[in-house]
C-alpha positions as CSV (number, residue, x, y, z in Angstrom):
1,M,-8.6,-13.7,-0.7
2,V,-6.9,-11.2,-3.2
3,F,-6.2,-7.6,-2.5
4,G,-5.1,-5.2,-5.3
5,V,-2.5,-2.3,-3.2
6,L,-1.1,0.8,-4.5
7,A,0.8,3.8,-2.3
8,D,1.8,7.5,-3.6
9,T,-0.8,8.2,-5.8
10,Q,-0.2,12.4,-4.5
11,A,-3.5,13.6,-6.4
12,P,-6.9,12.5,-8.1
13,L,-6.2,10.0,-10.6
14,T,-6.8,10.6,-14.3
15,D,-9.9,8.6,-16.3
16,F,-6.2,7.4,-17.9
17,Q,-5.2,6.0,-14.5
18,I,-8.8,4.6,-13.2
19,A,-8.8,2.4,-16.7
20,S,-5.1,0.9,-15.5
21,L,-6.0,0.0,-12.0
22,R,-9.5,-1.4,-13.2
23,K,-7.2,-4.1,-15.5
24,A,-3.9,-4.3,-12.9
25,F,-7.2,-5.1,-10.1
26,K,-9.7,-7.5,-12.0
27,G,-10.9,-9.9,-9.7
28,V,-9.5,-8.6,-6.4
29,D,-12.0,-8.2,-3.7
30,A,-10.5,-5.4,-2.0
31,I,-8.2,-2.2,-2.7
32,L,-5.6,-0.8,0.2
33,H,-4.1,2.1,-0.3
34,A,-0.5,2.6,1.8
35,G,-0.9,6.4,1.1
36,P,0.1,9.3,0.2
37,V,-3.2,9.5,-1.2
38,G,-2.9,13.3,-2.2
39,D,-6.5,14.2,-2.2
40,L,-9.2,12.8,-0.7
41,K,-11.0,12.3,-4.1
42,V,-9.1,9.8,-5.1
43,V,-10.6,7.5,-1.6
44,E,-14.3,8.0,-3.3
45,Q,-12.1,7.1,-7.1
46,L,-11.0,3.6,-5.8
47,R,-14.4,3.0,-4.0
48,Q,-15.6,2.9,-7.6
49,L,-13.7,-0.3,-7.6
50,G,-14.0,-1.7,-5.0
51,P,-13.9,-2.2,-1.1
52,V,-11.3,0.1,0.1
53,R,-8.8,0.6,3.2
54,V,-6.7,3.1,3.3
55,V,-4.0,5.1,5.1
56,C,-2.5,9.0,4.9
57,G,1.4,9.4,4.1
58,N,3.6,12.0,5.0
59,A,3.1,15.0,2.8
60,E,-0.7,14.9,3.3
61,S,-2.8,18.3,3.8
62,A,-4.1,19.0,7.4
63,Q,-7.7,17.9,5.5
64,V,-7.1,14.2,4.5
65,R,-4.4,13.8,7.9
66,S,-7.5,14.6,10.0
67,E,-10.1,11.9,7.0
68,L,-7.8,9.5,7.3
69,Y,-5.8,7.3,9.5
70,V,-1.9,7.0,9.8
71,R,-1.9,3.0,10.7
72,Q,-4.8,0.2,10.1
73,S,-4.6,-3.4,11.2
74,W,-7.5,-6.0,11.5
75,K,-8.3,-9.2,11.8
76,Q,-8.4,-11.4,7.7
77,G,-9.6,-14.7,9.2
78,A,-6.6,-16.4,11.5
79,L,-3.7,-13.7,10.3
80,T,-3.8,-9.7,11.4
81,M,-3.0,-7.0,8.6
82,G,-1.4,-3.8,9.1
83,L,-1.3,-1.0,6.4
84,M,0.8,1.8,7.2
85,H,2.7,4.3,4.9
86,G,6.1,4.2,6.9
87,Y,8.5,7.2,7.0
88,G,12.3,7.2,6.7
89,K,15.4,5.8,5.1
90,P,15.4,1.9,3.6
91,Q,17.6,0.5,6.6
92,G,15.9,0.0,9.4
93,L,12.2,0.5,7.9
94,K,10.7,-2.7,8.4
95,Q,11.9,-2.8,12.6
96,W,10.6,0.9,12.6
97,L,7.0,-0.7,10.8
98,L,6.9,-3.3,13.7
99,S,7.5,-0.8,16.7
100,Q,4.2,1.1,15.1
101,F,1.9,-2.4,16.0
102,E,3.2,-3.1,19.2
103,E,0.2,-2.7,20.5
104,G,-1.2,-5.3,18.5
105,P,1.3,-7.4,16.7
106,V,0.7,-7.8,13.4
107,Q,1.7,-11.1,10.9
108,V,1.5,-9.0,7.6
109,I,2.5,-5.3,7.3
110,V,1.5,-3.1,3.9
111,Y,3.3,-0.4,3.7
112,G,3.9,2.1,1.1
113,S,7.5,4.3,1.9
114,N,10.7,4.3,-0.3
115,F,8.9,3.1,-3.5
116,E,10.3,-0.1,-3.7
117,P,8.4,-3.0,-4.6
118,F,9.0,-6.4,-2.0
119,S,7.4,-9.3,-0.9
120,R,8.7,-11.0,1.3
121,Q,8.3,-12.9,4.9
122,V,11.1,-11.2,7.7
123,G,11.1,-13.3,10.7
124,G,7.4,-13.8,11.8
125,T,6.0,-10.8,9.5
126,F,5.3,-10.9,5.6
127,F,6.0,-7.2,4.5
128,F,4.4,-5.9,1.2
129,N,5.3,-2.9,-0.8
130,P,3.6,-1.9,-4.0
131,G,6.3,0.2,-5.4
132,S,4.8,4.1,-6.5
133,F,2.3,4.2,-8.6
134,S,3.2,7.8,-9.2
135,G,6.7,5.9,-10.9
136,R,9.1,7.4,-8.3
137,L,12.0,5.0,-7.6
138,P,13.3,3.6,-4.9
139,E,16.5,6.1,-3.4
140,G,20.2,5.8,-5.6
141,Q,18.3,4.1,-8.6
142,G,18.1,6.5,-11.9
143,G,16.4,6.5,-14.9
144,P,12.4,7.4,-15.5
145,G,9.8,5.5,-13.8
146,V,6.4,3.8,-14.5
147,P,3.5,3.4,-11.9
148,R,3.7,0.2,-10.1
149,V,1.4,-1.5,-8.1
150,G,0.9,-5.2,-6.5
151,L,-1.3,-8.3,-6.1
152,L,-1.3,-9.1,-2.4
153,F,-2.7,-13.1,-2.4
154,V,-4.2,-13.9,1.5
155,R,-5.1,-17.8,1.7
156,G,-6.0,-18.7,5.3
157,L,-2.1,-18.5,7.0
158,K,-0.5,-18.3,3.5
159,V,0.3,-14.6,2.0
160,D,2.2,-14.0,-0.9
161,G,2.1,-11.1,-3.5
162,Q,3.0,-9.6,-6.7
163,P,4.6,-6.2,-6.2
164,G,5.7,-3.5,-8.7
165,I,3.5,-4.3,-11.7
166,A,3.8,-2.1,-14.0
167,C,0.6,-0.3,-14.2
């Protein structure tokens, strides 16, 4: 299974952004949005590209927070996957994310906080962050940012990812 992953859209997508996502996510089986979406219209726009799982982020309106979950987990074959935006500084973020899924441990966590593209196994969990679709850069990095997405590959028990794809 191949997932197209994005985070940090902040507002409804422009025609150009939709075309960029269509190109970047060509052939994916589903789309994961790790929040914040910024507007529920984004969910509708992504559904036109394929099946979608979405969580809200830390900067959502009351309307968005009332419609979307803060976190989701589901079985993907033999693995349990988790989707959550995440909060706070990069130090300790992965441990905090793990604690959010203690009631039902997950083997894969897709998250969007801190804007840093990341794809790596840490202990018994594979962590994946696509980077920021709004072009925001990780804390401490300067310069112009570009929209980034990622591809997450799940084949049986094998997980791999390609984060930080400019689009």
